[in-house]
N, C-alpha and C positions, 0 to 999 in steps of 0.2 A: 574788664576793669581798665581804667586809664592807667598807663604806666607811671605817671607822676603822682597819682593819688591812690591810696589803698584804703586803709582804715581811717575814716574821717579825713582829717587834714594832713595825715602823715604821708611823707613821700614813700614810693616803693623802695625796695632795697637798692635797685639799680640807680634810681634818682638820688638817693641819699649818698651812695658811694660816689657818684659823679660830683655831687656838691662838695663832698669831703675832698676830693681830688682838686677841685677848683679852689677851695679854701687854702689847701696846702700850697698850691701854686701861687696864690695871692700873698701868703705869708712869706714864702721863699723869695718872692720878688723884692721884698724889703721896701716896697713903696706904699705901705699901709699906714694910715694915720693911727696913732695910739688908741684913740677912742673906738675906731672901727676894728682894730686888732682885737680888743677885748670882746666885742660883739661876735667876731668871727670865731674866736676860740670857744666862746660859750655855745655858739651854734654847732661847732664841730663836736663838742662834748655830747650834745644832745643827739646828733646824728650817729656818733659812735655807739651810744647806748642803744639807739634804735636798731642799728645794724647787728650789734651783738645779740640783742633780743631775738631778732628775726633769724639769725644764724642758729641760735640755740633751739628755737622752735622747729626750724627745718631739720636740724640734726635729730631731734626727738621723733619727728614724724618719719624720717627716713629709717631710723632704727626700728620703729614700730612696724613699718611696712615690710622691711626686710625680715624681721622676726616672724611676721605673719606668713610671708612667702616661704620662708624656710620651714615653718611648721606645716604648711600645706604640702610642700614637697616631701617632707618626712612622712606625712600621712599617706600620700600617694604611693610612696616607696613601700610603706608597710602593707598597703592593700595589694600591691604587686607581689610582695613576698607571700601573702596568704593565699593567692590564687594558685590552684593546682597547675602544674606544668604539663 
């Protein structure tokens, strides 16, 4: 997959994060026209939501995977306990 595009026209997490950093730098520069500022703030809000959604989805996946690995390790440990020494 292209790093800039993931689901449809949405940017990847890395691209969204980079764009947010650029928007912040633009705002902090104080050189933005008021009309452009409103557009940038609106875009930043959309990017923040996208990043939060991706972070939450990733957290859920990681928790599921670690639970599965833990369960598998527990099952292996139980089998080892059942084998005669």
